[in-house]
N, C-alpha and C positions, 0 to 999 in steps of 0.2 A: 504548511498544511499538507495533510495526507487525506486522500479520499478513500471511501470504502472500496471503490473499484480498484484503486492502487493496492490496497491491502490484500484484497483477494487475489489480484494478479501476482503480487509478490510471493504469496504462498504457493500459487500454482507454479511459478518459475522454480521455486525451491523444491517442489514436490512434497510439501508437508501439509499436515492437517492443522486445524485450529488448535487442538490440544498441544501439539508440538510447538507451535508458535507461542502459545501461552507459557509453556515451560521455558522456552528460550528467553522470553522477555521477563519472566518472573512475575507474571500477572495471572489472574484467574481466567479459566475458559469462558465463563459468562461475559467477561470484559471484552475478549476478542470477538465473541459472538455479537455483542452489542455494537462494537465498532464496525464490524462488517455489515450489520443491518442498517447502519446510518444512511441517510440520504445525503449525497454530496460529501462535504468535508466531514471527517470524523471529529466528533466533539468528545471531550472528556478531560480528565485531570491532566495537566501538562506533564507531570512526572510520569504518568502512565503512558501517555503518547510518546514521550521521549524514550522510555524503556523499549517500546515496541519498535520504534524507528531504529534505535541503536542495535537491537537484536537482528533486524533485517539487514542493516549495514554490515554487521559482523559476519553475517552469512553470505555476504557478497552481492546484496541487492542495492542498486542505486535508485533512489526515489527522485524523480525529476519533476520539478514544479512546472506549472503552466508557463509557457513562453520562456523557459529557462534552458540554457544549453546543458548538454550532458558533459560531465567531466571525466567519465569513464572511457575506456578504450575497447571494451568488449562489445559483443553483439548485443542488440537490445530491440525492444519494441516500444513504440510510442503511439498513443492514440491521437488521431487527427481531431479537428474540431468536432464536437458532438454531432452537429447537423450533417457534416460530411461523413462521419463514421457510420451514421445510421442510414445514409443514402437519401437524406432529405434535401431537396433543392432549396436554395436561398431565394 
């Protein structure tokens, strides 16, 4: 699964706008906009999600699942638990 926040962050790392990602993935701009406006995990047609993830992968972005190790060797950024990231005490 990919979250809307991961999708926005991936675009930011690549320095591309929504239109460029849509073109790279072969999907429509409104599709990317809907995905990025989602709450939590992005929902949509599996084929469309696959196209977007493959486009990001081809551009050099590694999407890391929750509690999953990174397989890459480059620099990266990983979000801590949501409550820690927002500065909320447990």
